[in-house]
Backbone of each chain as nested JSON, in Angstrom:
{
  "chains": [
    {"id": "A", "residues": [
      {"number": 1, "name": "LEU", "atoms": {"N": [-15.864, 17.996, -4.959], "CA": [-15.038, 19.144, -4.543], "C": [-14.922, 20.503, -5.365]}},
      {"number": 2, "name": "ASN", "atoms": {"N": [-15.026, 21.437, -4.629], "CA": [-15.1, 22.624, -5.261], "C": [-13.58, 22.987, -5.671]}},
      {"number": 3, "name": "LYS", "atoms": {"N": [-13.516, 24.223, -6.353], "CA": [-12.212, 24.696, -6.918], "C": [-11.211, 24.706, -5.801]}},
      {"number": 4, "name": "GLN", "atoms": {"N": [-11.529, 25.406, -4.719], "CA": [-10.494, 25.565, -3.526], "C": [-10.023, 24.145, -2.95]}},
      {"number": 5, "name": "GLU", "atoms": {"N": [-10.934, 23.292, -2.89], "CA": [-10.671, 22.062, -2.268], "C": [-9.864, 21.319, -3.431]}},
      {"number": 6, "name": "GLU", "atoms": {"N": [-10.236, 21.501, -4.619], "CA": [-9.377, 20.877, -5.606], "C": [-7.856, 21.187, -5.888]}},
      {"number": 7, "name": "THR", "atoms": {"N": [-7.706, 22.538, -5.678], "CA": [-6.464, 22.95, -5.328], "C": [-5.579, 22.571, -4.316]}},
      {"number": 8, "name": "LEU", "atoms": {"N": [-6.329, 22.626, -3.186], "CA": [-5.542, 22.01, -2.048], "C": [-5.277, 20.43, -2.139]}},
      {"number": 9, "name": "LEU", "atoms": {"N": [-6.042, 19.804, -2.819], "CA": [-5.84, 18.377, -3.113], "C": [-4.748, 18.157, -4.122]}},
      {"number": 10, "name": "GLN", "atoms": {"N": [-4.692, 18.939, -5.049], "CA": [-3.425, 19.131, -6.002], "C": [-2.08, 19.401, -5.318]}},
      {"number": 11, "name": "GLN", "atoms": {"N": [-2.224, 20.145, -4.454], "CA": [-0.809, 20.62, -3.409], "C": [-0.416, 19.398, -2.813]}},
      {"number": 12, "name": "ARG", "atoms": {"N": [-1.346, 18.874, -2.227], "CA": [-0.921, 17.564, -1.372], "C": [-0.512, 16.631, -2.293]}},
      {"number": 13, "name": "LEU", "atoms": {"N": [-1.078, 16.34, -3.232], "CA": [-0.579, 15.145, -4.258], "C": [0.682, 15.326, -4.861]}},
      {"number": 14, "name": "GLN", "atoms": {"N": [1.011, 16.786, -5.196], "CA": [2.218, 17.158, -5.481], "C": [3.369, 16.817, -4.628]}},
      {"number": 15, "name": "LYS", "atoms": {"N": [3.119, 17.052, -3.324], "CA": [4.085, 16.84, -2.152], "C": [4.339, 15.241, -2.17]}},
      {"number": 16, "name": "ARG", "atoms": {"N": [3.212, 14.598, -2.154], "CA": [3.309, 13.215, -2.101], "C": [3.958, 12.559, -3.197]}},
      {"number": 17, "name": "GLN", "atoms": {"N": [3.778, 13.002, -4.399], "CA": [4.481, 12.565, -5.631], "C": [5.943, 12.699, -5.562]}},
      {"number": 18, "name": "MET", "atoms": {"N": [6.454, 13.662, -4.838], "CA": [7.871, 13.998, -4.714], "C": [8.376, 12.786, -3.724]}},
      {"number": 19, "name": "LYS", "atoms": {"N": [7.634, 12.517, -2.607], "CA": [7.905, 11.547, -1.714], "C": [8.151, 10.102, -2.6]}},
      {"number": 20, "name": "GLU", "atoms": {"N": [6.972, 9.997, -3.237], "CA": [6.929, 8.724, -3.912], "C": [8.026, 8.621, -4.951]}},
      {"number": 21, "name": "PHE", "atoms": {"N": [8.451, 9.611, -5.398], "CA": [9.522, 9.472, -6.549], "C": [10.867, 9.086, -5.698]}},
      {"number": 22, "name": "LEU", "atoms": {"N": [11.051, 9.58, -4.513], "CA": [12.255, 9.282, -3.722], "C": [12.213, 7.724, -3.304]}},
      {"number": 23, "name": "THR", "atoms": {"N": [11.081, 7.441, -3.031], "CA": [10.799, 6.05, -2.632], "C": [11.144, 5.061, -3.593]}},
      {"number": 24, "name": "ILE", "atoms": {"N": [10.5, 5.259, -4.848], "CA": [10.799, 4.537, -6.013], "C": [12.377, 4.361, -6.461]}},
      {"number": 25, "name": "TYR", "atoms": {"N": [12.797, 5.61, -6.273], "CA": [14.443, 5.739, -6.627], "C": [15.122, 4.841, -5.489]}},
      {"number": 26, "name": "SER", "atoms": {"N": [14.942, 4.862, -4.237], "CA": [15.608, 4.029, -3.366], "C": [15.257, 2.586, -3.606]}},
      {"number": 27, "name": "ASN", "atoms": {"N": [14.05, 2.34, -3.85], "CA": [13.816, 0.749, -3.934], "C": [14.606, 0.342, -5.137]}},
      {"number": 28, "name": "LEU", "atoms": {"N": [14.667, 1.043, -6.242], "CA": [15.285, 0.847, -7.464], "C": [16.709, 0.323, -7.076]}},
      {"number": 29, "name": "VAL", "atoms": {"N": [17.376, 1.27, -6.341], "CA": [18.897, 1.227, -5.906], "C": [19.046, -0.305, -5.233]}},
      {"number": 30, "name": "ASP", "atoms": {"N": [18.119, -0.386, -4.13], "CA": [18.157, -1.557, -3.42], "C": [17.74, -2.995, -4.137]}},
      {"number": 31, "name": "SER", "atoms": {"N": [16.919, -2.91, -4.925], "CA": [16.696, -4.162, -5.637], "C": [17.797, -4.443, -6.622]}},
      {"number": 32, "name": "CYS", "atoms": {"N": [18.282, -3.468, -7.395], "CA": [19.306, -3.871, -8.335], "C": [20.586, -4.074, -7.563]}},
      {"number": 33, "name": "PHE", "atoms": {"N": [20.972, -3.626, -6.482], "CA": [21.912, -3.78, -5.759], "C": [21.907, -5.239, -5.192]}},
      {"number": 34, "name": "SER", "atoms": {"N": [20.78, -5.529, -4.722], "CA": [20.669, -6.793, -4.197], "C": [20.748, -7.996, -5.175]}},
      {"number": 35, "name": "SER", "atoms": {"N": [20.195, -7.802, -6.489], "CA": [20.206, -8.867, -7.455], "C": [21.657, -8.921, -8.076]}},
      {"number": 36, "name": "CYS", "atoms": {"N": [22.271, -7.862, -8.191], "CA": [23.413, -7.737, -9.006], "C": [24.82, -7.638, -8.49]}},
      {"number": 37, "name": "VAL", "atoms": {"N": [24.834, -7.341, -7.319], "CA": [26.077, -7.067, -6.525], "C": [26.46, -8.254, -5.437]}},
      {"number": 38, "name": "ASP", "atoms": {"N": [27.362, -9.246, -5.909], "CA": [27.613, -10.278, -4.932], "C": [29.12, -10.433, -4.614]}},
      {"number": 39, "name": "ASP", "atoms": {"N": [29.926, -9.644, -5.371], "CA": [31.379, -9.698, -5.311], "C": [32.174, -8.716, -4.192]}},
      {"number": 40, "name": "PHE", "atoms": {"N": [32.496, -9.051, -3.181], "CA": [32.871, -8.171, -2.179], "C": [34.665, -8.409, -1.997]}},
      {"number": 41, "name": "THR", "atoms": {"N": [35.177, -8.802, -2.974], "CA": [36.652, -9.006, -3.053], "C": [37.414, -7.791, -3.511]}},
      {"number": 42, "name": "SER", "atoms": {"N": [36.447, -6.639, -4.162], "CA": [37.076, -5.498, -4.464], "C": [35.902, -4.352, -3.946]}},
      {"number": 43, "name": "LYS", "atoms": {"N": [36.479, -3.212, -3.84], "CA": [35.532, -2.049, -3.46], "C": [35.015, -1.177, -4.416]}},
      {"number": 44, "name": "THR", "atoms": {"N": [35.321, -1.774, -6.059], "CA": [34.467, -1.144, -7.268], "C": [33.779, -2.107, -7.72]}},
      {"number": 45, "name": "LEU", "atoms": {"N": [32.847, -1.717, -8.475], "CA": [31.769, -2.526, -9.092], "C": [32.593, -3.116, -10.213]}},
      {"number": 46, "name": "ALA", "atoms": {"N": [32.499, -4.593, -10.147], "CA": [33.023, -5.348, -11.467], "C": [32.178, -4.966, -12.642]}},
      {"number": 47, "name": "SER", "atoms": {"N": [32.935, -4.958, -13.799], "CA": [32.063, -4.692, -15.044], "C": [30.85, -5.435, -15.286]}},
      {"number": 48, "name": "ARG", "atoms": {"N": [30.723, -6.68, -14.828], "CA": [29.51, -7.483, -15.018], "C": [28.525, -6.928, -13.948]}},
      {"number": 49, "name": "GLU", "atoms": {"N": [28.937, -6.41, -12.916], "CA": [27.944, -5.96, -11.851], "C": [27.322, -4.779, -12.353]}},
      {"number": 50, "name": "SER", "atoms": {"N": [28.32, -3.894, -12.896], "CA": [27.938, -2.575, -13.453], "C": [26.887, -2.688, -14.602]}},
      {"number": 51, "name": "GLY", "atoms": {"N": [27.282, -3.682, -15.567], "CA": [26.362, -4.069, -16.582], "C": [24.954, -4.37, -16.145]}},
      {"number": 52, "name": "CYS", "atoms": {"N": [25.053, -5.298, -15.164], "CA": [23.925, -5.972, -14.687], "C": [22.921, -4.743, -14.085]}},
      {"number": 53, "name": "ILE", "atoms": {"N": [23.621, -3.849, -13.347], "CA": [22.816, -2.674, -12.693], "C": [22.069, -1.891, -13.695]}},
      {"number": 54, "name": "SER", "atoms": {"N": [22.819, -1.519, -14.964], "CA": [22.223, -0.744, -16.025], "C": [21.076, -1.522, -16.501]}},
      {"number": 55, "name": "ARG", "atoms": {"N": [21.363, -2.833, -16.948], "CA": [20.194, -3.742, -17.404], "C": [18.893, -3.674, -16.443]}},
      {"number": 56, "name": "CYS", "atoms": {"N": [19.345, -3.786, -15.027], "CA": [18.344, -3.807, -14.133], "C": [17.449, -2.674, -14.102]}},
      {"number": 57, "name": "ILE", "atoms": {"N": [18.088, -1.396, -14.155], "CA": [17.305, -0.28, -13.958], "C": [16.326, -0.15, -15.163]}},
      {"number": 58, "name": "GLN", "atoms": {"N": [16.909, -0.519, -16.549], "CA": [16.298, -0.204, -17.798], "C": [15.015, -1.073, -17.728]}},
      {"number": 59, "name": "LYS", "atoms": {"N": [15.347, -2.489, -17.208], "CA": [14.246, -3.376, -17.29], "C": [13.264, -3.137, -16.236]}},
      {"number": 60, "name": "GLN", "atoms": {"N": [13.507, -2.652, -15.039], "CA": [12.523, -2.331, -14.0], "C": [11.807, -1.004, -14.469]}},
      {"number": 61, "name": "MET", "atoms": {"N": [12.36, -0.103, -15.02], "CA": [11.632, 1.063, -15.567], "C": [10.571, 0.713, -16.646]}},
      {"number": 62, "name": "ALA", "atoms": {"N": [11.031, -0.109, -17.405], "CA": [10.083, -0.566, -18.622], "C": [9.07, -1.598, -17.891]}},
      {"number": 63, "name": "ALA", "atoms": {"N": [9.1, -2.21, -16.83], "CA": [8.239, -3.082, -16.398], "C": [7.075, -2.038, -15.647]}},
      {"number": 64, "name": "GLN", "atoms": {"N": [7.839, -1.181, -14.855], "CA": [6.895, -0.194, -14.212], "C": [6.083, 0.43, -15.05]}},
      {"number": 65, "name": "GLN", "atoms": {"N": [6.571, 0.928, -16.175], "CA": [5.609, 1.678, -17.308], "C": [4.679, 0.687, -17.731]}},
      {"number": 66, "name": "ARG", "atoms": {"N": [4.955, -0.518, -17.951], "CA": [4.009, -1.207, -18.466], "C": [2.874, -1.663, -17.448]}},
      {"number": 67, "name": "VAL", "atoms": {"N": [3.164, -2.027, -16.447], "CA": [2.304, -2.197, -15.29], "C": [1.513, -1.041, -15.041]}},
      {"number": 68, "name": "GLY", "atoms": {"N": [1.943, 0.112, -15.046], "CA": [1.392, 1.422, -14.848], "C": [0.263, 1.404, -15.95]}},
      {"number": 69, "name": "GLU", "atoms": {"N": [0.566, 1.216, -17.16], "CA": [-0.374, 1.286, -18.188], "C": [-1.59, 0.459, -17.901]}},
      {"number": 70, "name": "ARG", "atoms": {"N": [-1.288, -0.949, -17.648], "CA": [-2.245, -1.832, -17.335], "C": [-3.016, -1.338, -16.227]}},
      {"number": 71, "name": "PHE", "atoms": {"N": [-2.494, -0.699, -15.229], "CA": [-3.182, -0.293, -14.055], "C": [-4.204, 0.715, -14.492]}},
      {"number": 72, "name": "GLN", "atoms": {"N": [-3.711, 1.664, -15.143], "CA": [-4.827, 2.785, -15.708], "C": [-5.955, 2.138, -16.355]}},
      {"number": 73, "name": "GLU", "atoms": {"N": [-5.661, 1.255, -17.268], "CA": [-6.697, 0.676, -17.961], "C": [-7.722, -0.173, -16.992]}},
      {"number": 74, "name": "LEU", "atoms": {"N": [-6.984, -0.833, -16.142], "CA": [-7.916, -1.859, -15.363], "C": [-8.767, -0.716, -14.562]}},
      {"number": 75, "name": "ASN", "atoms": {"N": [-8.179, 0.305, -13.961], "CA": [-8.952, 1.281, -12.802], "C": [-9.996, 1.933, -13.735]}},
      {"number": 76, "name": "ALA", "atoms": {"N": [-9.724, 2.346, -15.011], "CA": [-10.662, 3.041, -15.817], "C": [-11.957, 2.006, -15.963]}},
      {"number": 77, "name": "GLU", "atoms": {"N": [-11.571, 0.696, -16.295], "CA": [-12.516, -0.392, -16.599], "C": [-13.373, -0.446, -15.223]}},
      {"number": 78, "name": "MET", "atoms": {"N": [-12.847, -0.572, -14.115], "CA": [-13.471, -0.672, -12.788], "C": [-14.388, 0.359, -12.613]}},
      {"number": 79, "name": "THR", "atoms": {"N": [-13.738, 1.671, -12.722], "CA": [-14.545, 2.802, -12.473], "C": [-15.898, 2.883, -13.267]}},
      {"number": 80, "name": "ALA", "atoms": {"N": [-15.745, 2.602, -14.716], "CA": [-16.876, 2.516, -15.53], "C": [-18.041, 1.578, -15.064]}},
      {"number": 81, "name": "LYS", "atoms": {"N": [-17.406, 0.391, -14.523], "CA": [-18.37, -0.64, -14.301], "C": [-19.122, -0.272, -13.007]}},
      {"number": 82, "name": "MET", "atoms": {"N": [-18.391, 0.219, -12.147], "CA": [-19.121, 0.917, -10.755], "C": [-20.106, 1.984, -11.067]}},
      {"number": 83, "name": "GLN", "atoms": {"N": [-19.642, 2.829, -12.081], "CA": [-20.724, 3.902, -12.362], "C": [-21.999, 3.374, -13.19]}},
      {"number": 84, "name": "SER", "atoms": {"N": [-21.778, 2.437, -13.849], "CA": [-22.988, 1.871, -14.541], "C": [-23.84, 0.967, -13.657]}},
      {"number": 85, "name": "GLN", "atoms": {"N": [-23.204, 0.637, -12.454], "CA": [-24.241, -0.326, -11.481], "C": [-25.336, 0.644, -10.972]}}
    ]},
    {"id": "B", "residues": [
      {"number": 1, "name": "MET", "atoms": {"N": [-14.669, 2.927, -3.851], "CA": [-14.849, 3.316, -2.4], "C": [-16.171, 3.718, -2.163]}},
      {"number": 2, "name": "SER", "atoms": {"N": [-17.194, 2.882, -1.429], "CA": [-18.234, 3.543, -1.35], "C": [-18.703, 3.534, 0.278]}},
      {"number": 3, "name": "PHE", "atoms": {"N": [-19.547, 4.506, 0.591], "CA": [-20.141, 4.307, 2.039], "C": [-21.192, 3.713, 2.076]}},
      {"number": 4, "name": "LEU", "atoms": {"N": [-21.52, 2.487, 2.891], "CA": [-22.602, 1.867, 3.017], "C": [-23.686, 2.928, 3.414]}},
      {"number": 5, "name": "GLY", "atoms": {"N": [-24.697, 3.074, 2.559], "CA": [-25.371, 4.231, 2.649], "C": [-26.259, 4.468, 3.981]}},
      {"number": 6, "name": "PHE", "atoms": {"N": [-25.696, 4.882, 5.041], "CA": [-26.563, 5.251, 6.106], "C": [-26.932, 6.743, 5.996]}},
      {"number": 7, "name": "GLY", "atoms": {"N": [-27.015, 7.304, 4.954], "CA": [-27.221, 8.639, 4.748], "C": [-25.609, 9.508, 5.179]}},
      {"number": 8, "name": "ARG", "atoms": {"N": [-25.528, 10.396, 4.184], "CA": [-24.263, 10.988, 4.247], "C": [-24.314, 12.097, 5.197]}},
      {"number": 9, "name": "PRO", "atoms": {"N": [-23.338, 12.265, 6.204], "CA": [-23.377, 13.506, 7.221], "C": [-22.605, 14.512, 6.264]}},
      {"number": 10, "name": "LYS", "atoms": {"N": [-22.849, 15.825, 6.818], "CA": [-22.141, 16.884, 6.182], "C": [-20.758, 16.786, 6.472]}},
      {"number": 11, "name": "LEU", "atoms": {"N": [-19.943, 16.938, 5.426], "CA": [-18.473, 16.81, 5.671], "C": [-17.767, 18.22, 5.533]}},
      {"number": 12, "name": "SER", "atoms": {"N": [-16.98, 18.553, 6.368], "CA": [-16.19, 19.777, 6.231], "C": [-15.195, 19.777, 4.897]}},
      {"number": 13, "name": "SER", "atoms": {"N": [-15.011, 20.834, 4.467], "CA": [-14.074, 21.035, 3.328], "C": [-12.846, 20.06, 3.512]}},
      {"number": 14, "name": "GLU", "atoms": {"N": [-12.199, 20.431, 4.721], "CA": [-10.915, 19.571, 5.051], "C": [-10.937, 18.182, 5.124]}},
      {"number": 15, "name": "GLU", "atoms": {"N": [-12.271, 17.733, 5.508], "CA": [-12.569, 16.335, 5.545], "C": [-12.623, 15.769, 3.984]}},
      {"number": 16, "name": "LYS", "atoms": {"N": [-13.5, 16.348, 3.226], "CA": [-13.382, 15.975, 1.872], "C": [-12.471, 15.845, 1.147]}},
      {"number": 17, "name": "VAL", "atoms": {"N": [-11.348, 16.88, 1.323], "CA": [-10.115, 16.806, 0.647], "C": [-9.317, 15.552, 1.282]}},
      {"number": 18, "name": "ALA", "atoms": {"N": [-9.233, 15.567, 2.462], "CA": [-8.768, 14.307, 3.172], "C": [-9.073, 13.065, 2.709]}},
      {"number": 19, "name": "MET", "atoms": {"N": [-10.339, 12.721, 2.485], "CA": [-10.866, 11.665, 1.99], "C": [-10.406, 11.27, 0.413]}},
      {"number": 20, "name": "ALA", "atoms": {"N": [-10.651, 12.315, -0.236], "CA": [-10.09, 12.254, -1.591], "C": [-8.628, 11.666, -1.664]}},
      {"number": 21, "name": "GLU", "atoms": {"N": [-7.87, 12.444, -0.806], "CA": [-6.498, 12.333, -0.744], "C": [-6.202, 10.703, -0.399]}},
      {"number": 22, "name": "GLN", "atoms": {"N": [-6.798, 10.426, 0.652], "CA": [-6.722, 9.031, 1.144], "C": [-7.027, 8.042, 0.088]}},
      {"number": 23, "name": "GLU", "atoms": {"N": [-8.006, 8.229, -0.569], "CA": [-8.389, 7.328, -1.559], "C": [-7.29, 7.26, -2.845]}},
      {"number": 24, "name": "LEU", "atoms": {"N": [-6.874, 8.413, -3.156], "CA": [-5.684, 8.389, -4.22], "C": [-4.489, 7.774, -3.64]}},
      {"number": 25, "name": "ARG", "atoms": {"N": [-4.296, 7.876, -2.446], "CA": [-3.146, 7.291, -1.807], "C": [-3.381, 5.857, -1.723]}},
      {"number": 26, "name": "MET", "atoms": {"N": [-4.393, 5.444, -1.595], "CA": [-4.851, 3.822, -1.663], "C": [-4.652, 3.215, -2.991]}},
      {"number": 27, "name": "LEU", "atoms": {"N": [-4.913, 3.878, -4.007], "CA": [-4.768, 3.732, -5.368], "C": [-3.282, 3.595, -5.731]}},
      {"number": 28, "name": "ALA", "atoms": {"N": [-2.614, 4.79, -5.282], "CA": [-0.974, 4.767, -5.445], "C": [-0.401, 3.577, -4.865]}},
      {"number": 29, "name": "SER", "atoms": {"N": [-0.729, 3.289, -3.569], "CA": [-0.232, 2.136, -2.786], "C": [-0.495, 0.957, -3.613]}},
      {"number": 30, "name": "MET", "atoms": {"N": [-1.59, 0.793, -4.03], "CA": [-1.878, -0.474, -4.747], "C": [-1.013, -0.55, -6.103]}},
      {"number": 31, "name": "HIS", "atoms": {"N": [-0.932, 0.497, -6.861], "CA": [-0.021, 0.57, -8.052], "C": [1.351, 0.003, -7.735]}},
      {"number": 32, "name": "ASN", "atoms": {"N": [1.947, 0.694, -6.51], "CA": [3.194, 0.21, -6.273], "C": [3.299, -1.181, -5.874]}},
      {"number": 33, "name": "ARG", "atoms": {"N": [2.395, -1.651, -4.991], "CA": [2.423, -3.038, -4.645], "C": [2.28, -3.916, -5.992]}},
      {"number": 34, "name": "MET", "atoms": {"N": [1.481, -3.644, -6.811], "CA": [1.305, -4.384, -7.898], "C": [2.454, -4.445, -8.759]}},
      {"number": 35, "name": "THR", "atoms": {"N": [3.149, -3.24, -8.949], "CA": [4.257, -3.236, -9.775], "C": [5.383, -4.114, -9.196]}},
      {"number": 36, "name": "LYS", "atoms": {"N": [5.521, -3.882, -7.837], "CA": [6.632, -4.865, -7.097], "C": [6.359, -6.405, -7.264]}},
      {"number": 37, "name": "MET", "atoms": {"N": [5.125, -6.644, -6.976], "CA": [4.733, -8.064, -6.919], "C": [4.863, -8.623, -8.277]}},
      {"number": 38, "name": "CYS", "atoms": {"N": [4.457, -7.869, -9.381], "CA": [4.727, -8.539, -10.718], "C": [6.004, -8.65, -11.17]}},
      {"number": 39, "name": "GLN", "atoms": {"N": [6.872, -7.615, -10.673], "CA": [8.116, -7.762, -11.089], "C": [8.769, -8.994, -10.472]}},
      {"number": 40, "name": "THR", "atoms": {"N": [8.527, -9.248, -9.155], "CA": [9.1, -10.42, -8.67], "C": [8.585, -11.783, -9.279]}},
      {"number": 41, "name": "LYS", "atoms": {"N": [7.212, -11.674, -9.712], "CA": [6.741, -12.903, -10.377], "C": [7.228, -13.13, -11.799]}},
      {"number": 42, "name": "CYS", "atoms": {"N": [7.473, -12.151, -12.538], "CA": [7.36, -12.203, -13.965], "C": [9.009, -12.048, -14.382]}},
      {"number": 43, "name": "ILE", "atoms": {"N": [9.866, -11.413, -13.66], "CA": [11.07, -10.968, -14.061], "C": [12.193, -11.86, -13.284]}},
      {"number": 44, "name": "PRO", "atoms": {"N": [12.676, -12.848, -13.784], "CA": [13.596, -13.773, -13.032], "C": [15.28, -13.173, -13.011]}},
      {"number": 45, "name": "ASP", "atoms": {"N": [15.586, -12.409, -13.978], "CA": [16.969, -11.887, -14.15], "C": [17.182, -10.696, -15.006]}},
      {"number": 46, "name": "TYR", "atoms": {"N": [18.391, -10.224, -14.854], "CA": [18.577, -8.804, -15.65], "C": [19.66, -9.217, -16.632]}},
      {"number": 47, "name": "ARG", "atoms": {"N": [19.558, -10.338, -17.144], "CA": [20.671, -10.768, -18.255], "C": [20.418, -9.743, -19.695]}},
      {"number": 48, "name": "GLU", "atoms": {"N": [19.1, -9.443, -19.755], "CA": [18.763, -8.324, -20.801], "C": [18.297, -7.084, -20.25]}},
      {"number": 49, "name": "GLY", "atoms": {"N": [18.508, -6.084, -20.85], "CA": [18.047, -4.68, -20.465], "C": [16.745, -4.5, -20.824]}},
      {"number": 50, "name": "GLU", "atoms": {"N": [16.035, -5.365, -21.709], "CA": [14.729, -5.073, -22.227], "C": [13.823, -6.134, -21.795]}},
      {"number": 51, "name": "LEU", "atoms": {"N": [12.66, -5.974, -21.818], "CA": [11.536, -6.958, -21.416], "C": [11.268, -7.889, -22.587]}},
      {"number": 52, "name": "ASN", "atoms": {"N": [11.245, -8.857, -22.486], "CA": [11.072, -10.029, -23.812], "C": [9.679, -10.164, -23.782]}},
      {"number": 53, "name": "LYS", "atoms": {"N": [9.14, -10.871, -24.824], "CA": [7.744, -11.105, -25.04], "C": [7.097, -11.773, -23.903]}},
      {"number": 54, "name": "GLY", "atoms": {"N": [7.686, -12.925, -23.392], "CA": [7.051, -13.523, -22.225], "C": [7.088, -12.87, -21.174]}},
      {"number": 55, "name": "GLU", "atoms": {"N": [7.917, -11.914, -20.564], "CA": [7.923, -11.309, -19.621], "C": [6.836, -10.101, -19.659]}},
      {"number": 56, "name": "SER", "atoms": {"N": [6.815, -9.622, -20.911], "CA": [5.763, -8.531, -21.175], "C": [4.331, -9.055, -20.948]}},
      {"number": 57, "name": "VAL", "atoms": {"N": [3.946, -10.284, -21.411], "CA": [2.845, -10.77, -21.435], "C": [2.482, -11.223, -19.876]}},
      {"number": 58, "name": "CYS", "atoms": {"N": [3.512, -11.735, -19.291], "CA": [3.412, -12.081, -17.79], "C": [2.863, -10.903, -17.042]}},
      {"number": 59, "name": "LEU", "atoms": {"N": [3.611, -9.775, -17.278], "CA": [3.305, -8.466, -16.74], "C": [1.842, -8.031, -16.775]}},
      {"number": 60, "name": "ASP", "atoms": {"N": [1.378, -8.265, -18.124], "CA": [0.053, -7.799, -18.381], "C": [-1.012, -8.773, -17.517]}},
      {"number": 61, "name": "ARG", "atoms": {"N": [-0.706, -9.999, -17.672], "CA": [-1.585, -11.007, -17.002], "C": [-1.532, -10.833, -15.482]}},
      {"number": 62, "name": "CYS", "atoms": {"N": [-0.471, -10.621, -15.039], "CA": [-0.219, -10.538, -13.51], "C": [-0.908, -9.245, -13.082]}},
      {"number": 63, "name": "SER", "atoms": {"N": [-0.895, -8.038, -13.744], "CA": [-1.605, -6.83, -13.454], "C": [-3.104, -7.192, -13.17]}},
      {"number": 64, "name": "ALA", "atoms": {"N": [-3.719, -7.798, -14.385], "CA": [-5.134, -8.044, -14.352], "C": [-5.439, -8.971, -13.182]}},
      {"number": 65, "name": "LYS", "atoms": {"N": [-4.724, -9.978, -12.992], "CA": [-5.042, -10.918, -11.75], "C": [-4.805, -10.234, -10.389]}},
      {"number": 66, "name": "TYR", "atoms": {"N": [-4.021, -9.512, -10.357], "CA": [-3.767, -8.658, -9.023], "C": [-4.849, -7.864, -8.758]}},
      {"number": 67, "name": "PHE", "atoms": {"N": [-5.304, -7.164, -9.788], "CA": [-6.567, -6.277, -9.658], "C": [-7.734, -7.09, -9.371]}},
      {"number": 68, "name": "GLU", "atoms": {"N": [-7.893, -8.162, -9.797], "CA": [-9.077, -9.002, -9.632], "C": [-8.991, -9.63, -8.318]}},
      {"number": 69, "name": "SER", "atoms": {"N": [-7.826, -9.963, -7.728], "CA": [-7.59, -10.383, -6.358], "C": [-7.927, -9.312, -5.576]}},
      {"number": 70, "name": "HIS", "atoms": {"N": [-7.639, -8.244, -5.789], "CA": [-7.814, -6.88, -4.883], "C": [-9.553, -6.886, -4.745]}},
      {"number": 71, "name": "GLN", "atoms": {"N": [-10.018, -7.067, -5.808], "CA": [-11.595, -6.832, -5.792], "C": [-12.204, -7.915, -4.967]}},
      {"number": 72, "name": "LYS", "atoms": {"N": [-11.661, -9.112, -5.315], "CA": [-12.298, -10.234, -4.626], "C": [-12.184, -10.127, -3.008]}},
      {"number": 73, "name": "VAL", "atoms": {"N": [-10.927, -9.941, -2.628], "CA": [-10.746, -9.658, -1.396], "C": [-11.653, -8.479, -0.562]}},
      {"number": 74, "name": "SER", "atoms": {"N": [-11.666, -7.585, -1.394], "CA": [-12.65, -6.539, -0.948], "C": [-13.938, -6.877, -0.809]}},
      {"number": 75, "name": "ASP", "atoms": {"N": [-14.546, -7.55, -1.738], "CA": [-15.853, -8.19, -1.828], "C": [-16.08, -9.091, -0.696]}},
      {"number": 76, "name": "ILE", "atoms": {"N": [-15.135, -10.078, -0.461], "CA": [-15.254, -11.113, 0.55], "C": [-15.327, -10.39, 1.981]}},
      {"number": 77, "name": "MET", "atoms": {"N": [-14.423, -9.499, 2.211], "CA": [-14.474, -8.744, 3.426], "C": [-15.682, -7.926, 3.82]}},
      {"number": 78, "name": "GLN", "atoms": {"N": [-16.201, -7.304, 2.724], "CA": [-17.485, -6.549, 2.847], "C": [-18.479, -7.511, 3.202]}},
      {"number": 79, "name": "ALA", "atoms": {"N": [-18.703, -8.574, 2.501], "CA": [-19.709, -9.554, 2.69], "C": [-19.653, -10.009, 4.245]}},
      {"number": 80, "name": "GLU", "atoms": {"N": [-18.376, -10.291, 4.633], "CA": [-17.849, -10.804, 5.904], "C": [-18.586, -9.76, 7.108]}},
      {"number": 81, "name": "SER", "atoms": {"N": [-18.176, -8.516, 6.847], "CA": [-18.477, -7.711, 7.762], "C": [-20.043, -7.36, 7.954]}},
      {"number": 82, "name": "GLN", "atoms": {"N": [-20.678, -7.535, 6.715], "CA": [-22.031, -7.374, 6.921], "C": [-22.702, -8.687, 7.504]}},
      {"number": 83, "name": "LYS", "atoms": {"N": [-22.2, -9.759, 7.294], "CA": [-22.808, -10.9, 8.063], "C": [-22.652, -10.757, 9.518]}},
      {"number": 84, "name": "ARG", "atoms": {"N": [-21.49, -10.163, 9.919], "CA": [-21.354, -9.909, 11.305], "C": [-22.365, -8.875, 11.919]}},
      {"number": 85, "name": "GLY", "atoms": {"N": [-22.837, -8.293, 11.073], "CA": [-24.014, -7.322, 11.447], "C": [-23.293, -5.974, 11.706]}},
      {"number": 86, "name": "PRO", "atoms": {"N": [-24.079, -4.813, 11.4], "CA": [-23.681, -3.433, 11.441], "C": [-23.084, -3.18, 12.949]}},
      {"number": 87, "name": "ALA", "atoms": {"N": [-23.574, -3.914, 13.835], "CA": [-23.335, -3.576, 15.356], "C": [-21.626, -3.841, 15.417]}},
      {"number": 88, "name": "GLN", "atoms": {"N": [-21.086, -4.594, 14.583], "CA": [-19.866, -5.051, 14.873], "C": [-18.724, -3.812, 14.306]}},
      {"number": 89, "name": "GLY", "atoms": {"N": [-19.506, -2.965, 13.686], "CA": [-18.596, -1.896, 13.061], "C": [-17.463, -2.346, 12.222]}},
      {"number": 90, "name": "GLY", "atoms": {"N": [-17.733, -3.005, 10.981], "CA": [-16.712, -3.346, 10.199], "C": [-15.596, -2.376, 9.956]}},
      {"number": 91, "name": "ALA", "atoms": {"N": [-14.256, -3.017, 9.716], "CA": [-13.208, -2.044, 9.289], "C": [-13.422, -1.469, 7.937]}},
      {"number": 92, "name": "MET", "atoms": {"N": [-12.962, -0.227, 7.766], "CA": [-12.986, 0.164, 6.54], "C": [-11.74, -0.04, 5.798]}},
      {"number": 93, "name": "PHE", "atoms": {"N": [-11.83, -0.573, 4.53], "CA": [-10.545, -0.867, 3.661], "C": [-10.44, 0.191, 2.567]}}
    ]}
  ]
}
């Protein structure tokens, strides 16, 4: 890809990353809600539900980070293998 | 991502960028699915806000296995489509 194409690609990727971020955000809300909230006798979050949601977000972000690191390593490994073939 | 080498046709600039974008999208998609899958498999509850040792190691192993599974499926599908012969126009993965 030449310089121009590179720039175009970068622009498209940036747009996509924004979309990606919104998707991750909404998935986070959905999954933590579904795991943590089960009490509908009140219209405000119980303190245990609220605590669960905070822990859920923290944990999921930590997990995402870890998997992201492994993914990068594995991807790099695979690319190196393919190039040496 | 390789092209079974029947000689590369000249691609327009737009096509090249689109292809590169497509490839990166596939990688991003795989990343997302891997994250989701491994979280489901490795994280049973949210009693703690941090990953414990067992969960961390599970995530590492899950990532490696997912990657390997992806490779395996891709290899087998390619072999299958080659068996069927180029006339069948195998699907691109």
